[in-house]
Phi, psi and omega in degrees: 000315180290324181301311188292320173305308184301323180286324178292328177292317186290320179289343185298325183295342183258006179250174184273008183294338182055064184283167183295149184301334182283346185297304182302320182296318169308311179299324177299312181302308184296321177297316177302323181291312184293325178290326175294320177297307177300324172295322170296323177296317183288330182265001183085010186270207180253088189302326183281329174285316183296307184303310180303319176297317181297318182298304176310316178290310180292317173304310174300323177296314181289316184298317176297330182068004175296122183307322181297315177303307178301313179298327174293318177299318177297310179305307183297331183291314177307310176297317177302317179301307183289318176290322178288331170303323175288311183296334181286344183280158177241166179302144177218124181274319176273153189290327181301318178291328173298321174294324178294319181290324172296326180293319176306308186288337174289321180296319174300308177297325178297316176301312173310316181305309179308318184287324178303310178295325177300332186286342178052051177285140183267077186229163176279140181298321179297316188291310182296329177299310178299313180306306182296327180292312181295315185292317178296316184292319178289329172289319180300316181294322186292321181291313184299334174301315176287322184291319182278012185061033176073181187293322183302334182273001179307296188078180181298315179291315181295326182286327171304306182306312184296313185289323183287320171306307187291327176302309182292324184292326172297312176312306194288314185285326177291319181298315180304306187292318179294330181289325181290326187270315189238011182290143171301146178299331177293319181290314177296324177300317184295321176297308191297320177292323182296314181294321184291315177302320180295315181297325178289323178277312179248002174093347183190173185235124176298152177273126185299322185293314173304318184296303193273337179232310193292307173302304175306318181291321177300319174295315177296320181291315178300320177292327179280331175298338180287350181240330184199149192285354180289352173300333177295333179292322177275340175298328184295338179281349176296330183302325179297318175289319181288333176302315183296318180294321182297341179244018191293327186270006184289333185279119185283341178272007172256121182280164178300324178297317177292314178304320182289320174295319185296322175296321179296315176297309182299322180293309179306310181285325177296320179294324177298314181291322175301324181297314178304313177296320183288318179293317175306314175300315175298319178300307190291339190252014174105342180273091193248132179089151179310308186295320172299317181299317184295319180292321169302315185291322178301323178275356190267091183221069177277122189284147179218153176301154182296172185302327181263009178254153176296136186283342183240000000 
C-alpha cells in the first residue's frame, strides 16, 4: 500500500496533472524509507530501525533545504535502489527465469530513479554518478562478503569472477576518464556525432557500463547462484549497472522516453551478452549440448530463502 502510494506520488510529477510541489518529494521520502526497510529485512538487519532512521534523515534533509543534505538523500536513495535490486533476486536455473529476475531488479532500480530525481538535488551529474556507483558496489560487496561465506568461500571460480568484475569495471572507468581528458578533438567529435546519430535513429544510446558489466554480471550471478553460492560475488557487480539506472533521470536534457529507451537497449544488449557468458561457463564446466543443459538446469536447485525472507 505505501509502496504503491509512493510510486503514484513520484509518477504524478511526470503527468499533465500538475500536482502540488510537495507530493513527488513525499513520494521520494516514502520510497527511500521503504527501500531502507526492505534492504535491512532482506539482509537480516533491523528493518524498523533502518526504516525509521532513513525517514528521519530524509525528512530532515528536505525540510532543511540544505543542498548538501538533499544531495546526500538522493545519493543514498540511488545506492539503496541498486543494492536492493540485486538482493531482491532469487537463483534462476533457466535463462527465461534469469531474464525475469533481472527485470525485477531493474524495476526496483527504476523506481529508485524516480525517487532520486524527485529530490531535485543540486549536484554534478558526473559526481553523483560516481558516488552512486562506488557506494552501491561497496555496499553490495560488503553484503556479499557475508552471503558468500567470506573470502575463504570464494574458491577458484569465485576468485575468477571477482577479479574479472573488478578488472572490467576499472578498464571501463579508466577508458572513459582517459577519453574525456586526453582524447583528441577529432575523436571526441566523432563520438559526439555517433551519439547524435544514434539518438536520431533509434531514440537513445545504451549505457556502456550497464551493457558490458551490470546486466551480464547480474544474469551470470543469478544463474550461478542456482548451483553454487559463489554466484553472489558476481551478482554484486550487477549493482554497478543498476546504479546507472538509478541516476538516469537526473540529466535534464534527457527525456523520460529517451531514458526508458536507453534502459531497454542496455538491458537487451546486456542480457544477450549475459546469455553468451552463461553458455560459455556451462560449456567449460561440462554442460555441452541442449540435452545436457536441460538436465543440468533441472538439477540446479541450490536452496535460498524466499524473496520476502531474510537471506541471513
